[in-house]
N, C-alpha and C positions, 0 to 999 in steps of 0.2 A: 478221554479224548473229547467227550461232549463238554466236560467242564472247561477244558482248554479252549474249545471253540466259543463257548459262552463268554469266557474271559476276554478273548480276542475281540468278540463283537462289542463287548462293553467298552473295551479300550478304544475301538474304532469310533464308537458313539461319543465317547469322551473327547477324543481328538477332533472329531467333526465339530463338536460344540465349541471347543477352544478355537478352532480355525474360524468358525463363524464370528466369534467375539473379536478375534484379531482382525478379520476383514472389516468388521464394523468400525473398529478403532482406526484402521488405515483410511477408510472412507472419511471419517471425521477429521483426521489429520490432514488429508488432502483438501478437504473443504476449508479448514482453517488456513492452510497454505495459500489457497486461492484468494481468500479474503485478505490475507496479508499482502499478497502481490498487488491486489487492486488498491489497497490503502497506500502502499508504497508508490504506485504510479500516480495516484491522486496527490500524494505529498510532493512528488517530483514536479507535477504540473503546477501545483500551487506555488512551489518555490520559484519556478521559472516565471510564472505570472507576477509574483512579487518582485523579482529582479527587473522584469520589464517595466513595471509600474514605477519602481525606484528610479530607473534611468529616465523615464518620462518626466518625473518630478524634477530631477536634476536639470534636465533640459529646459523645462518651463521656468525654473528658478533663475537659470542663466538668462533666458529671454526677458524675464521680469527685470532683472538687474540692468540689462542693456536698455530696456524701455525706460526705466526710471532715470538712468543717466541721460538719455536723450531728452526726456521731459525737463530734467533739471537744467541741461544746457540750453534748451529752448527758452525756458523761463528767464534764465540769466541774460539772454541776449536782448 
């Protein structure tokens, strides 16, 4: 009976240790997940900024073309 109790206590200790390791791994995984979410959000924000800047460049190029045409027409007159 005492031997059985000792074995069960040892098993409980072993399981408690394993549980602690699993909880630490879970915390690490949650931390990595949080970092990945932040990186994804930063990537999305960068992508949106890039798209906005690309649109701005296109508009400025169109304005430049129009201005160049106006200058050319003015010089020709």
